[in-house]
C-alpha positions as CSV (number, residue, x, y, z in Angstrom):
1,X,0.0,0.0,0.0
2,X,2.1,2.8,-1.4
3,X,-0.5,5.4,-1.4
4,X,-3.7,6.0,0.8
5,X,-6.4,8.6,0.2
6,X,-7.3,9.6,3.7
7,X,-10.1,11.6,2.5
8,X,-12.2,8.6,1.1
9,X,-14.6,7.1,1.5
10,X,-16.4,10.3,2.5
11,X,-18.1,10.0,5.8
12,X,-16.6,6.7,6.8
13,X,-15.2,6.7,10.3
14,X,-11.7,5.5,11.3
15,X,-10.9,2.8,13.9
16,X,-10.7,5.7,16.3
17,X,-12.8,8.8,16.8
18,X,-11.4,12.3,16.1
19,X,-11.5,13.3,19.7
20,X,-9.1,10.4,20.7
21,X,-5.7,11.1,22.0
22,X,-4.3,9.1,19.1
23,X,-5.6,11.6,16.7
24,X,-3.9,14.4,18.5
25,X,-0.6,12.7,19.0
26,X,-0.1,11.0,15.6
27,X,-0.6,14.1,13.6
28,X,2.9,15.7,14.5
29,X,5.5,14.3,11.8
30,X,8.6,15.1,14.0
31,X,7.2,13.2,16.9
32,X,6.3,10.4,14.6
33,X,9.8,10.4,13.2
34,X,11.6,10.4,16.5
35,X,9.1,8.0,18.1
36,X,9.4,5.5,15.3
37,X,13.2,5.4,15.7
38,X,12.6,4.7,19.5
39,X,10.2,1.9,18.6
40,X,12.7,0.3,16.3
41,X,15.4,0.5,18.8
42,X,13.2,-1.3,21.3
43,X,12.2,-3.8,18.7
44,X,15.8,-4.5,17.8
45,X,16.8,-5.1,21.5
46,X,14.7,-8.4,21.2
47,X,16.6,-10.9,19.3
48,X,13.8,-12.7,17.6
49,X,12.2,-9.4,16.4
50,X,15.6,-8.2,15.3
51,X,16.3,-11.3,13.3
52,X,12.8,-11.3,11.7
53,X,13.2,-7.7,10.5
54,X,16.7,-7.9,9.5
55,X,16.6,-11.3,7.7
56,X,13.4,-11.0,6.0
57,X,13.0,-7.4,4.9
58,X,15.0,-4.8,2.9
59,X,15.7,-2.7,6.0
60,X,19.5,-2.8,5.6
61,X,19.7,-2.3,2.0
62,X,16.8,0.1,1.5
63,X,15.8,1.6,4.8
64,X,13.9,4.6,3.8
65,X,11.0,2.9,1.8
66,X,10.7,0.5,4.7
67,X,10.6,3.1,7.2
68,X,7.9,5.1,5.2
69,X,5.8,2.0,4.8
70,X,5.9,1.5,8.6
71,X,5.0,5.2,9.1
72,X,2.2,5.0,6.6
73,X,0.9,1.8,8.4
74,X,0.7,3.8,11.7
75,X,-1.1,6.6,9.9
76,X,-3.7,4.2,8.4
77,X,-4.3,2.6,11.6
78,X,-5.2,6.0,13.2
79,X,-6.6,8.1,10.4
80,X,-7.8,6.1,7.6
81,X,-11.3,4.9,7.0
82,X,-12.3,1.7,8.9
83,X,-12.4,-0.4,5.6
84,X,-9.1,0.9,4.5
85,X,-7.4,0.2,7.9
86,X,-8.9,-3.3,8.1
87,X,-7.6,-4.2,4.6
88,X,-4.1,-2.9,5.3
89,X,-3.8,-4.8,8.6
90,X,-5.0,-7.9,6.9
91,X,-2.3,-7.6,4.2
92,X,0.4,-7.0,6.8
93,X,-0.7,-10.0,8.8
94,X,-0.6,-12.2,5.7
95,X,3.1,-11.0,5.1
96,X,4.0,-11.8,8.7
97,X,2.5,-15.3,8.4
98,X,5.3,-16.0,6.1
99,X,8.1,-14.8,8.3
100,X,9.9,-17.4,10.4
101,X,13.4,-18.5,11.2
102,X,16.0,-19.0,13.8
103,X,18.1,-16.3,15.5
104,X,21.9,-16.5,15.4
105,X,21.6,-17.6,19.1
106,X,19.4,-20.5,18.1
107,X,16.0,-19.2,19.1
108,X,13.2,-20.2,16.8
109,X,10.8,-17.4,15.9
110,X,7.6,-16.8,14.0
111,X,6.6,-13.2,13.3
112,X,3.1,-13.9,14.4
113,X,4.1,-15.2,17.8
114,X,1.6,-13.3,20.1
115,X,4.5,-12.4,22.6
116,X,6.4,-10.8,19.7
117,X,3.5,-9.0,18.4
118,X,2.6,-7.6,22.0
119,X,6.1,-6.4,22.1
120,X,6.1,-4.7,18.7
121,X,2.7,-3.1,19.4
122,X,3.8,-1.9,22.9
123,X,7.1,-0.3,21.5
124,X,5.2,1.5,18.8
125,X,2.6,3.0,21.2
126,X,5.5,3.9,23.7
127,X,7.7,5.6,21.1
128,X,5.0,7.8,19.4
129,X,3.4,8.7,22.8
130,X,6.6,9.7,24.5
131,X,8.0,11.6,21.6
132,X,4.9,13.8,21.6
133,X,4.9,14.0,25.4
134,X,8.5,15.0,25.7
135,X,8.9,17.1,22.5
136,X,5.6,18.6,21.5
137,X,3.3,19.0,24.5
138,X,2.7,17.2,27.8
139,X,0.1,14.4,27.8
140,X,-1.8,13.8,31.0
141,X,-1.6,10.4,32.9
142,X,-5.2,9.9,32.0
143,X,-4.7,10.5,28.2
144,X,-1.4,8.4,28.2
145,X,-3.6,5.5,29.5
146,X,-6.4,6.4,27.0
147,X,-3.8,6.2,24.1
148,X,-2.8,2.6,25.1
149,X,-6.5,1.6,25.4
150,X,-7.2,3.0,22.0
151,X,-4.3,1.0,20.4
152,X,-5.8,-2.4,21.5
153,X,-8.4,-2.9,18.9
154,X,-6.0,-2.5,16.1
155,X,-3.5,-4.5,18.2
156,X,-5.9,-7.5,18.3
157,X,-6.3,-7.3,14.5
158,X,-2.6,-7.4,14.1
159,X,-2.4,-10.5,16.3
160,X,-1.3,-8.9,19.6
161,X,-4.0,-9.9,22.1
162,X,-2.3,-8.7,25.2
163,X,-1.0,-5.4,24.0
164,X,-0.8,-3.0,27.1
165,X,-4.0,-1.1,27.8
166,X,-2.4,1.3,30.1
167,X,0.9,2.9,31.0
168,X,1.3,0.7,34.0
169,X,0.7,-2.4,31.7
170,X,3.3,-1.0,29.3
171,X,5.9,-0.7,32.2
172,X,5.1,-4.2,33.4
173,X,5.5,-5.7,29.9
174,X,8.9,-3.8,29.6
175,X,10.1,-5.3,32.9
176,X,8.9,-8.7,31.9
177,X,10.8,-8.5,28.6
178,X,13.9,-7.0,30.0
179,X,15.7,-10.2,30.6
180,X,15.3,-11.2,27.0
181,X,16.7,-8.0,25.7
182,X,20.3,-7.6,24.6
183,X,22.7,-5.2,22.9
184,X,23.8,-6.0,19.4
185,X,25.8,-4.4,16.6
186,X,22.7,-4.3,14.4
187,X,21.3,-1.5,16.8
188,X,24.1,0.8,16.1
189,X,24.1,-0.1,12.4
190,X,20.5,0.9,12.3
191,X,21.2,4.1,13.8
192,X,24.2,4.7,11.4
193,X,21.9,3.8,8.3
194,X,19.2,6.1,9.4
195,X,21.6,8.9,10.1
196,X,23.2,8.8,6.7
197,X,19.9,8.0,4.7
198,X,18.6,11.6,4.5
199,X,15.0,10.6,4.7
200,X,13.9,13.8,6.2
201,X,12.3,16.6,4.3
202,X,15.1,19.0,3.1
203,X,14.3,21.8,5.7
204,X,14.6,19.3,8.6
205,X,17.7,17.3,7.3
206,X,20.2,19.5,9.4
207,X,18.4,18.2,12.4
208,X,18.6,14.6,11.6
209,X,21.4,13.8,14.0
210,X,19.5,15.6,16.8
211,X,16.4,13.5,16.2
212,X,18.5,10.3,16.5
213,X,19.7,11.5,20.0
214,X,16.1,12.6,20.7
215,X,15.0,9.1,20.0
216,X,17.6,7.5,22.1
217,X,16.9,9.8,25.1
218,X,13.3,8.4,25.1
219,X,14.5,4.9,25.9
220,X,13.8,3.7,29.3
221,X,17.0,4.1,31.4
222,X,17.6,0.3,32.0
223,X,17.3,-0.5,28.2
224,X,19.3,2.6,27.1
225,X,22.2,1.3,29.3
226,X,21.8,-2.3,28.1
227,X,22.1,-1.1,24.4
228,X,25.1,1.0,25.5
229,X,23.8,4.1,23.7
230,X,24.1,6.5,26.5
231,X,27.3,8.2,25.9
232,X,27.5,8.5,22.0
233,X,23.9,9.7,21.7
234,X,23.4,11.8,24.6
235,X,20.9,14.8,24.1
236,X,22.2,18.0,25.5
237,X,19.6,20.5,26.9
238,X,20.2,23.0,24.0
239,X,19.6,20.2,21.6
240,X,16.4,19.3,23.4
241,X,15.2,22.8,23.0
242,X,15.9,22.8,19.3
243,X,14.0,19.6,18.8
244,X,11.1,20.9,20.8
245,X,11.1,24.1,18.7
246,X,11.1,22.2,15.5
247,X,8.3,20.0,16.7
248,X,6.2,23.0,17.6
249,X,6.6,24.4,14.1
250,X,5.5,20.9,12.8
251,X,2.4,20.9,14.9
252,X,0.2,22.8,12.6
253,X,-1.8,22.1,9.3
254,X,1.1,22.8,6.9
255,X,-0.1,20.6,4.1
256,X,-3.5,19.6,2.8
257,X,-2.0,16.2,2.0
258,X,-1.4,15.4,5.7
259,X,-3.3,12.3,6.8
260,X,-4.8,14.2,9.9
261,X,-6.0,17.0,7.7
262,X,-7.4,14.6,5.0
263,X,-9.2,12.6,7.6
264,X,-10.8,15.5,9.3
265,X,-12.1,16.7,5.8
266,X,-13.4,13.2,5.2
267,X,-15.6,13.4,8.3
268,X,-16.8,16.9,7.6
269,X,-14.6,18.6,10.2
270,X,-12.5,21.7,9.6
271,X,-9.1,21.1,8.2
272,X,-7.5,22.6,11.4
273,X,-9.9,20.7,13.8
274,X,-6.9,18.8,15.6
275,X,-4.5,21.8,15.5
276,X,-6.9,24.2,17.4
277,X,-8.0,22.0,20.2
278,X,-6.5,23.0,23.5
279,X,-4.1,20.7,25.1
280,X,-5.8,19.3,28.2
281,X,-4.1,19.9,31.5
282,X,-1.5,17.6,32.8
283,X,-2.6,15.4,35.8
284,X,0.1,13.7,37.7
């Protein structure tokens, strides 16, 4: 699915409602880029997921189209018409059904293993949510839990029956998976590939290195230390401010082709509907 018209069919709802937390969070392209890198780092820390991606996709040879397809899939899950999202998820699941193998350490894996799918779903929700929360606007505890609940229907369609439904469940899953996670040269190779690929729009390319650091900074402390990324990818305070400034600029309806804008118009909402809603107060 290389192209999706988020404006069609007219009037057809998405898997999630426009007033959902996910619609607010996923609209920001900078947060999506940073959060997507964080999610992949977490996925690659799990040896079976890492082998499945590295051995059965074109990630190493041609990373940009692969990343763009992954980002498009996230957009479809949130903003596309219900029928379009279900069709896309079914296609992805059929591809996953053909992926199996053995890690270099001798662990057998299948891409549709529910444990692995739960991990992939949890890392995606965590990465996108934390990128928005840290670099765009604070998301309240209540709304962070809402986002995890909102992800569950799509997660079940993907074959992740126990994807976390709250931030507490996400943290519990991360702790449960921690003994299985490991450092690996592929993690750094992935960062080097993305850093040299130039996949950002031209005005944002000078910030590419900062976005990589921003993504690493979102990793839970234990996992960041485990992967050995703390020193080489440390995000300085002035760099954090620059990332936030660029994310703030991106948090507006710049293009009519944005999935969030098209989805609003499909449902008869103003194009700037999501961009003029006040950010809810943070509750701790």
